[in-house]
C-alpha positions as CSV (number, residue, x, y, z in Angstrom):
1,X,-8.2,-30.5,-15.5
2,X,-11.6,-28.8,-15.5
3,X,-14.3,-30.6,-17.3
4,X,-15.7,-29.6,-20.7
5,X,-18.7,-27.4,-21.0
6,X,-22.0,-28.6,-22.6
7,X,-22.9,-25.1,-23.6
8,X,-23.3,-24.5,-27.3
9,X,-21.9,-21.1,-28.3
10,X,-23.2,-19.7,-31.6
11,X,-21.5,-17.0,-33.6
12,X,-24.4,-14.7,-32.9
13,X,-23.9,-15.2,-29.1
14,X,-20.2,-14.5,-29.5
15,X,-21.0,-11.3,-31.4
16,X,-23.6,-10.2,-28.8
17,X,-21.2,-10.6,-25.9
18,X,-18.5,-8.7,-27.6
19,X,-20.9,-6.0,-28.7
20,X,-22.2,-5.5,-25.2
21,X,-18.8,-5.3,-23.5
22,X,-17.5,-1.8,-22.5
23,X,-14.8,-0.6,-24.8
24,X,-14.0,2.9,-23.5
25,X,-11.8,4.1,-20.6
26,X,-13.3,4.0,-17.2
27,X,-12.1,7.2,-15.4
28,X,-13.7,9.0,-12.4
29,X,-16.8,6.8,-12.6
30,X,-17.4,7.6,-16.3
31,X,-16.9,5.8,-19.6
32,X,-14.9,8.1,-21.9
33,X,-13.1,7.8,-25.2
34,X,-9.4,8.1,-25.4
35,X,-7.9,11.5,-26.3
36,X,-7.9,11.8,-30.1
37,X,-10.3,8.8,-30.3
38,X,-7.3,6.4,-30.3
39,X,-8.2,2.7,-30.4
40,X,-6.4,-0.6,-30.3
41,X,-7.5,-3.9,-31.7
42,X,-8.4,-7.0,-29.6
43,X,-7.6,-10.2,-31.5
44,X,-9.1,-13.6,-31.0
45,X,-6.1,-15.9,-30.7
46,X,-8.0,-18.9,-31.9
47,X,-8.6,-17.3,-35.3
48,X,-6.2,-14.5,-35.6
49,X,-9.1,-12.2,-36.5
50,X,-10.0,-8.9,-34.8
51,X,-12.8,-9.1,-32.3
52,X,-13.2,-5.4,-31.7
53,X,-11.4,-2.2,-31.0
54,X,-11.2,-0.5,-27.5
55,X,-10.1,2.9,-26.4
56,X,-6.3,3.3,-26.4
57,X,-5.2,5.5,-23.6
58,X,-2.7,8.3,-24.1
59,X,-0.4,9.9,-21.5
60,X,-3.0,12.6,-20.9
61,X,-5.7,9.9,-20.3
62,X,-3.4,8.3,-17.7
63,X,-3.0,11.6,-15.9
64,X,-6.8,12.0,-15.9
65,X,-7.1,8.6,-14.2
66,X,-4.5,9.2,-11.6
67,X,-5.8,12.6,-10.7
68,X,-9.3,11.2,-10.3
69,X,-7.8,8.5,-8.0
70,X,-6.0,11.3,-6.0
71,X,-9.2,13.3,-5.6
72,X,-11.2,10.3,-4.5
73,X,-8.7,9.0,-2.0
74,X,-9.7,11.0,1.1
75,X,-13.4,10.0,0.8
76,X,-12.7,6.3,0.1
77,X,-10.3,6.2,3.1
78,X,-13.1,7.7,5.2
79,X,-15.7,5.2,4.0
80,X,-16.5,2.8,6.8
81,X,-15.0,-0.6,6.4
82,X,-18.4,-2.3,6.3
83,X,-19.5,-0.1,3.4
84,X,-16.3,-1.0,1.5
85,X,-17.0,-4.6,2.3
86,X,-20.6,-4.3,1.0
87,X,-19.3,-3.0,-2.4
88,X,-17.0,-6.0,-2.7
89,X,-19.7,-8.5,-1.7
90,X,-22.1,-7.0,-4.3
91,X,-19.4,-7.3,-7.0
92,X,-18.9,-10.9,-5.9
93,X,-22.6,-11.6,-6.4
94,X,-22.8,-9.8,-9.8
95,X,-19.8,-11.8,-11.1
96,X,-21.6,-15.0,-10.2
97,X,-24.8,-13.8,-11.9
98,X,-22.8,-13.0,-15.1
99,X,-20.4,-15.9,-15.1
100,X,-21.5,-17.1,-18.5
101,X,-21.0,-13.8,-20.3
102,X,-17.7,-13.0,-18.4
103,X,-16.3,-16.4,-19.2
104,X,-17.2,-16.2,-22.9
105,X,-15.7,-12.8,-23.2
106,X,-12.5,-14.0,-21.6
107,X,-12.3,-17.1,-23.9
108,X,-12.8,-14.9,-27.0
109,X,-10.0,-12.5,-26.1
110,X,-7.6,-14.9,-24.5
111,X,-8.4,-18.3,-25.9
112,X,-8.7,-20.6,-22.8
113,X,-11.4,-23.2,-22.9
114,X,-14.8,-22.0,-21.7
115,X,-14.9,-24.4,-18.7
116,X,-11.5,-23.0,-17.5
117,X,-12.8,-19.4,-18.1
118,X,-15.8,-20.1,-15.9
119,X,-13.5,-21.4,-13.2
120,X,-11.5,-18.2,-13.4
121,X,-14.6,-16.0,-13.1
122,X,-15.5,-17.8,-9.9
123,X,-11.9,-17.7,-8.6
124,X,-11.7,-14.0,-9.3
125,X,-15.0,-13.4,-7.5
126,X,-13.7,-15.2,-4.5
127,X,-11.0,-12.5,-4.0
128,X,-13.8,-9.9,-3.6
129,X,-15.6,-12.1,-1.0
130,X,-12.3,-12.8,0.8
131,X,-11.3,-9.1,1.0
132,X,-14.8,-8.0,1.9
133,X,-14.2,-10.1,5.0
134,X,-10.7,-8.7,5.5
135,X,-11.9,-5.1,5.2
136,X,-13.7,-5.3,8.6
137,X,-10.7,-6.9,10.3
138,X,-8.1,-4.2,9.9
139,X,-6.6,-3.9,13.3
140,X,-4.1,-2.0,15.4
141,X,-2.8,-2.0,19.0
142,X,-2.4,-0.3,22.3
143,X,0.6,-0.8,24.5
144,X,2.2,0.7,27.6
145,X,5.8,1.9,26.9
146,X,8.4,-0.3,28.6
147,X,9.4,2.7,30.8
148,X,5.8,3.4,31.7
149,X,5.8,7.1,30.7
150,X,3.8,6.9,27.6
151,X,1.4,4.8,25.6
152,X,1.8,3.4,22.1
153,X,-1.3,3.6,19.9
154,X,-0.8,1.7,16.6
155,X,-3.2,2.2,13.7
156,X,-3.2,1.2,10.1
157,X,-4.2,3.4,7.3
158,X,-4.5,3.1,3.5
159,X,-1.2,3.5,1.5
160,X,-3.0,5.8,-0.9
161,X,-3.6,5.9,-4.7
162,X,-2.3,2.7,-6.2
163,X,-1.2,1.7,-9.7
164,X,-2.2,-1.9,-10.6
165,X,-0.8,-3.6,-13.7
166,X,-2.2,-6.9,-14.7
167,X,-1.2,-9.6,-17.3
168,X,-3.1,-11.3,-20.1
169,X,-3.0,-14.9,-19.0
170,X,-5.5,-14.6,-16.1
171,X,-7.1,-11.3,-17.1
172,X,-10.0,-11.3,-14.6
173,X,-8.5,-13.0,-11.6
174,X,-5.3,-10.9,-11.5
175,X,-7.4,-7.7,-11.6
176,X,-9.6,-8.9,-8.8
177,X,-6.6,-10.1,-6.7
178,X,-5.3,-6.5,-6.8
179,X,-8.5,-4.3,-6.8
180,X,-10.0,-6.4,-4.0
181,X,-7.5,-5.6,-1.3
182,X,-7.0,-2.1,-2.6
183,X,-10.7,-1.3,-2.1
184,X,-10.9,-3.2,1.2
185,X,-8.0,-1.2,2.6
186,X,-9.4,2.1,1.3
187,X,-7.0,2.7,-1.6
188,X,-8.1,4.2,-4.9
189,X,-6.5,2.7,-8.0
190,X,-5.6,3.0,-11.6
191,X,-5.6,-0.4,-13.3
192,X,-3.9,-1.1,-16.6
193,X,-4.8,-4.4,-18.1
194,X,-2.6,-6.1,-20.8
195,X,-3.3,-4.8,-24.3
196,X,-4.1,-8.3,-25.5
197,X,-6.9,-8.8,-23.0
198,X,-8.6,-5.5,-22.0
199,X,-12.2,-6.6,-22.3
200,X,-12.3,-8.7,-19.1
201,X,-11.0,-5.9,-17.0
202,X,-13.3,-3.3,-18.5
203,X,-16.2,-5.6,-17.8
204,X,-15.0,-5.8,-14.2
205,X,-15.0,-2.1,-14.0
206,X,-18.6,-2.0,-15.1
207,X,-19.5,-4.5,-12.3
208,X,-17.6,-2.5,-9.7
209,X,-19.5,0.7,-10.7
210,X,-22.8,-1.1,-10.5
211,X,-21.8,-2.5,-7.1
212,X,-21.4,1.0,-5.8
213,X,-17.6,1.8,-6.0
214,X,-17.4,5.6,-5.6
215,X,-16.4,7.6,-8.6
216,X,-12.6,7.8,-8.9
217,X,-12.0,4.8,-6.6
218,X,-11.5,2.4,-9.5
219,X,-10.1,3.6,-12.8
220,X,-9.3,1.3,-15.7
221,X,-7.5,2.1,-18.9
222,X,-6.1,0.0,-21.7
223,X,-3.2,1.2,-23.8
224,X,-0.9,0.0,-26.6
225,X,1.9,2.2,-25.2
226,X,2.2,0.9,-21.6
227,X,5.6,2.2,-20.8
228,X,5.0,5.7,-22.2
229,X,1.6,6.0,-20.3
230,X,2.5,4.4,-17.0
231,X,6.1,5.6,-16.3
232,X,5.2,9.3,-15.7
233,X,2.4,8.2,-13.3
234,X,4.8,5.9,-11.4
235,X,7.4,8.6,-11.1
236,X,5.0,11.4,-10.2
237,X,4.8,10.6,-6.5
238,X,1.0,10.9,-6.6
239,X,0.6,7.2,-6.5
240,X,2.1,5.6,-3.4
241,X,1.8,2.0,-4.4
242,X,2.5,-0.2,-7.4
243,X,1.3,-3.8,-7.8
244,X,2.5,-5.6,-10.9
245,X,2.1,-9.1,-12.3
246,X,4.2,-9.9,-15.3
247,X,7.7,-10.8,-16.4
248,X,10.8,-10.3,-14.2
249,X,12.4,-8.2,-17.0
250,X,9.6,-5.6,-16.9
251,X,9.4,-5.9,-13.1
252,X,13.1,-4.8,-12.8
253,X,12.4,-1.7,-14.9
254,X,9.3,-0.8,-12.8
255,X,11.3,-1.2,-9.6
256,X,13.8,1.3,-10.9
257,X,10.9,3.7,-11.7
258,X,9.5,3.3,-8.2
259,X,12.8,4.0,-6.5
260,X,12.7,7.8,-7.2
261,X,9.6,8.3,-5.0
262,X,10.1,5.2,-2.9
263,X,6.8,3.6,-3.8
264,X,5.5,0.6,-1.9
265,X,5.7,-2.4,-4.4
266,X,4.2,-5.8,-4.8
267,X,5.8,-7.8,-7.6
268,X,4.5,-11.2,-8.9
269,X,7.1,-12.0,-11.5
270,X,8.4,-14.9,-13.6
271,X,8.5,-18.5,-12.5
272,X,10.5,-21.6,-13.4
273,X,8.5,-24.1,-11.4
274,X,9.9,-27.6,-10.8
275,X,7.8,-30.7,-10.5
276,X,9.6,-33.5,-8.6
277,X,8.4,-37.1,-8.7
278,X,10.2,-39.4,-6.3
279,X,10.4,-43.2,-6.7
280,X,7.8,-43.8,-4.0
281,X,5.2,-41.4,-5.4
282,X,1.8,-42.7,-6.4
283,X,2.3,-42.4,-10.2
284,X,-1.4,-42.0,-11.0
285,X,-1.7,-39.1,-8.6
286,X,1.6,-37.6,-9.8
287,X,0.4,-37.7,-13.4
288,X,-2.9,-36.1,-12.4
289,X,-0.9,-33.4,-10.6
290,X,1.4,-32.8,-13.5
291,X,-1.6,-32.4,-15.8
292,X,-2.9,-29.6,-13.5
293,X,0.5,-28.0,-12.9
294,X,1.5,-28.1,-16.5
295,X,-1.7,-27.8,-18.6
296,X,-3.8,-25.3,-16.6
297,X,-4.3,-22.4,-19.0
298,X,-2.5,-24.4,-21.7
299,X,0.7,-23.9,-19.8
300,X,0.5,-20.1,-20.0
301,X,0.9,-19.6,-16.2
302,X,3.7,-18.4,-14.0
303,X,2.9,-21.4,-11.8
304,X,3.2,-23.9,-14.6
305,X,5.5,-26.8,-14.2
306,X,8.4,-25.7,-16.3
307,X,11.0,-28.4,-15.3
308,X,9.8,-31.9,-14.5
309,X,12.4,-34.0,-12.6
310,X,11.5,-37.7,-12.2
311,X,13.4,-40.4,-10.4
312,X,15.3,-42.6,-12.9
313,X,13.5,-45.7,-11.7
314,X,10.1,-44.5,-12.6
315,X,10.7,-41.9,-15.4
316,X,9.9,-44.3,-18.3
317,X,6.5,-45.2,-16.8
318,X,5.7,-41.7,-15.8
319,X,6.6,-40.4,-19.2
320,X,4.5,-43.0,-20.9
321,X,1.5,-42.2,-18.8
322,X,1.9,-38.5,-19.1
323,X,2.4,-38.6,-22.9
324,X,-0.8,-40.8,-23.2
325,X,-2.8,-38.2,-21.2
326,X,-1.4,-35.3,-23.2
327,X,-2.0,-36.9,-26.5
328,X,-5.7,-37.4,-25.7
329,X,-6.3,-33.7,-25.1
330,X,-8.5,-32.0,-27.7
331,X,-7.0,-28.8,-29.1
332,X,-9.2,-26.1,-30.6
333,X,-11.2,-22.9,-30.1
334,X,-12.1,-22.6,-26.4
335,X,-15.7,-22.0,-27.2
336,X,-16.1,-25.5,-28.8
337,X,-17.4,-28.3,-26.6
338,X,-14.8,-30.8,-25.5
339,X,-11.8,-28.6,-26.1
340,X,-9.2,-28.9,-23.4
341,X,-6.4,-26.9,-24.9
342,X,-6.8,-23.5,-26.5
343,X,-4.5,-21.4,-28.6
344,X,-1.5,-19.5,-27.3
345,X,-2.0,-15.8,-26.8
346,X,-0.3,-14.6,-30.1
347,X,2.0,-15.7,-32.9
348,X,5.1,-14.5,-31.0
349,X,4.4,-16.8,-28.1
350,X,3.6,-19.7,-30.3
351,X,6.9,-19.2,-32.2
352,X,8.8,-19.0,-28.9
353,X,7.4,-22.3,-27.7
354,X,8.3,-23.9,-31.0
355,X,11.8,-22.5,-30.8
356,X,12.4,-23.8,-27.3
357,X,11.2,-27.3,-28.2
358,X,13.5,-27.3,-31.3
359,X,16.4,-26.2,-29.1
360,X,15.8,-29.1,-26.7
361,X,15.5,-31.6,-29.5
362,X,18.7,-30.4,-31.0
363,X,20.4,-31.0,-27.7
364,X,19.2,-34.6,-27.6
365,X,15.6,-34.5,-26.1
366,X,13.2,-37.1,-27.4
367,X,9.6,-36.3,-28.4
368,X,7.1,-38.6,-26.7
369,X,4.1,-36.8,-28.1
370,X,3.4,-33.5,-29.9
371,X,6.4,-31.3,-30.7
372,X,4.8,-29.3,-33.5
373,X,2.8,-26.2,-34.5
374,X,-0.7,-27.1,-35.4
375,X,-2.3,-25.9,-38.7
376,X,-5.2,-23.5,-38.6
377,X,-5.9,-19.8,-38.4
378,X,-5.1,-19.5,-34.7
379,X,-1.9,-19.8,-32.6
380,X,-2.0,-23.5,-31.7
381,X,0.7,-25.7,-30.5
382,X,0.3,-29.4,-29.8
383,X,0.5,-30.7,-26.2
384,X,4.1,-32.0,-26.0
385,X,6.1,-34.3,-23.7
386,X,9.9,-34.3,-24.1
387,X,12.2,-36.9,-22.5
388,X,15.9,-36.7,-21.7
389,X,15.9,-32.9,-21.8
390,X,19.5,-31.8,-21.4
391,X,20.7,-29.3,-18.8
392,X,21.9,-27.1,-21.6
393,X,18.4,-26.7,-23.1
394,X,17.0,-23.1,-23.0
395,X,13.7,-24.3,-21.5
396,X,15.6,-25.3,-18.3
397,X,16.2,-21.6,-17.7
398,X,13.4,-19.8,-19.6
399,X,9.7,-19.9,-19.0
400,X,8.0,-22.0,-21.7
401,X,4.5,-20.5,-21.3
402,X,3.0,-23.2,-23.4
403,X,1.8,-26.9,-23.4
404,X,5.2,-28.5,-23.2
405,X,6.3,-30.9,-20.4
406,X,10.1,-31.5,-20.3
407,X,11.3,-34.6,-18.4
408,X,14.7,-35.0,-16.8
409,X,15.8,-38.0,-14.6
410,X,17.5,-37.7,-11.2
411,X,19.0,-40.3,-8.8
412,X,19.1,-38.8,-5.3
413,X,17.1,-36.4,-3.2
414,X,20.1,-34.1,-2.9
415,X,20.5,-34.0,-6.7
416,X,16.8,-33.2,-7.1
417,X,16.9,-30.3,-4.6
418,X,20.0,-28.9,-6.2
419,X,18.4,-29.0,-9.6
420,X,15.2,-27.4,-8.4
421,X,17.2,-24.5,-6.8
422,X,19.5,-24.0,-9.8
423,X,17.5,-21.0,-11.1
424,X,17.1,-17.3,-10.3
425,X,13.3,-17.8,-9.9
426,X,11.5,-19.0,-6.8
427,X,7.7,-18.8,-7.2
428,X,6.4,-22.3,-6.7
429,X,7.6,-25.9,-6.8
430,X,5.7,-29.3,-6.7
431,X,6.8,-32.4,-4.8
432,X,5.3,-35.9,-5.1
433,X,6.2,-38.5,-2.5
434,X,4.4,-40.9,-0.2
435,X,6.9,-40.1,2.6
436,X,5.7,-37.3,4.8
437,X,9.2,-36.8,6.3
438,X,10.8,-36.5,2.8
439,X,8.0,-34.3,1.6
440,X,8.4,-31.8,4.4
441,X,12.2,-32.0,4.2
442,X,12.2,-31.2,0.5
443,X,9.5,-28.6,0.8
444,X,11.7,-26.8,3.4
445,X,14.8,-27.1,1.3
446,X,13.5,-25.8,-2.1
447,X,13.8,-22.1,-2.6
448,X,10.3,-20.9,-3.5
449,X,7.5,-18.9,-2.0
450,X,5.0,-21.8,-2.4
451,X,5.2,-25.6,-2.5
452,X,2.6,-28.0,-3.7
453,X,3.1,-31.2,-1.7
454,X,1.2,-34.0,-3.6
455,X,-1.0,-31.4,-5.3
456,X,-0.7,-29.6,-8.6
457,X,-2.5,-26.4,-7.8
458,X,-1.6,-24.2,-4.8
459,X,-3.4,-20.9,-5.6
460,X,-6.3,-20.0,-3.4
461,X,-7.7,-16.5,-2.5
462,X,-7.5,-17.4,1.2
463,X,-3.8,-18.2,1.0
464,X,-0.8,-15.9,0.4
465,X,0.6,-16.1,-3.2
466,X,4.1,-14.9,-4.1
467,X,7.7,-15.8,-4.7
468,X,11.3,-15.3,-3.6
469,X,14.5,-14.5,-5.4
470,X,13.6,-13.0,-8.8
471,X,10.0,-14.2,-8.7
472,X,8.9,-11.2,-6.8
473,X,8.2,-9.2,-3.7
474,X,5.3,-9.3,-1.3
475,X,2.2,-11.5,-1.2
476,X,-1.2,-11.4,-2.7
477,X,-4.3,-13.1,-1.3
478,X,-4.7,-14.6,2.1
479,X,-4.8,-12.6,5.4
480,X,-1.5,-10.8,4.4
481,X,-2.8,-9.6,1.0
482,X,-4.5,-6.5,2.5
483,X,-1.3,-5.6,4.4
484,X,0.3,-4.7,1.1
485,X,-2.1,-1.7,0.9
486,X,-1.8,-0.5,4.5
487,X,0.7,1.6,6.3
488,X,1.3,1.2,10.0
489,X,1.2,4.4,12.1
490,X,2.4,4.9,15.6
491,X,0.8,7.5,17.8
492,X,2.9,8.1,21.0
493,X,0.8,9.5,23.9
494,X,2.5,11.2,26.9
495,X,1.0,10.1,30.2
496,X,2.9,12.3,32.6
């Protein structure tokens, strides 16, 4: 886990950071109010109180943003790669200069502990640095036709205006992970952040404008009516690319909307990650890894360990150690020093976690620690470890998205692999064993786009991120991330 912060955050500092944050729509390089002066409230999940109101985009505002992106597309595509890279590098520098304010803003609107929020700001900035480097490496090819009569000239060009839809759980990093490669490739964009956490993305828009992003190349709008605003833009054919991070249910609907105009799509959808601990694992390292894989962002992550399978010979000891570590975690407002677990995003998510835990207990699961809603004005749930979670429990199939670690025993490697793969999801899995052969064997056998072998975090801007099955399409980050925003063009040249 990330360490606690020693910074003391006063109410006046909180108020100042919120007051200074942009709250309008960012369209065509300008900050503008929504049509009809519509606004939506941003709520602090640690108190349940309204932080502020931001502009609430209408369908007409959405069209303004997409048309601005369409107008700006030719000039951005023609901008030399080095200049696009310079914009991204300047944004990277500005994010590091403003890490404290960006982190505090994120903590206030989303709830995660301030130390984790600072880590996310740096992580988000790294996407800009990575794709600044990739912008100058866009390549092509030249080849003699096998018959010798012509030449093949292969070039890669921007896909075109892109729609980017980001989630609330990593409000800055997911925006940077999409806008970074879009700008690097020469694609303009319209970004819609989650209604719960618009402030971080609007602040990022302000940074990109200061960094020199041309007017219309980056447009950002928050809205309380996402489907109503975004669907006509997706179906219009003006946008040629959709990148979405969110639930599989919503992803399916968006894919249907993209089908009419055959948009390029990147989908980072739901996860149901398994964490497997074999009998030969180093238990201390396995517990450390489980804390990372489960409790990062208070469990509100698509990469969170949702199902923890532990060999029967070590499950009692593993459960004891994990419960001890979880019970020691301080829960509270993310701005308070020493807090390791913040609130869940809203009352609906808190109640869903409570419902999933009660369902497991009703089926025979034992509570080793936690298992209850915590009193207070915010949306808090106690860090929880459950033992003997039955196969019939809903949390075996549904994302928990909360600080709950469900333990289930297994006896053989084959049984463990079968249990891991018994899901429609396939984003990431984690495997702990001291046997390299077994580790590689299991890593190859499990059905997921990523595997953490003796490590509880796999995400890195320099590595491809994405899943298989119903966890998504395409990859973000790494050397392949920019490919999602590029089309390959063949130019055939007659030589005789």
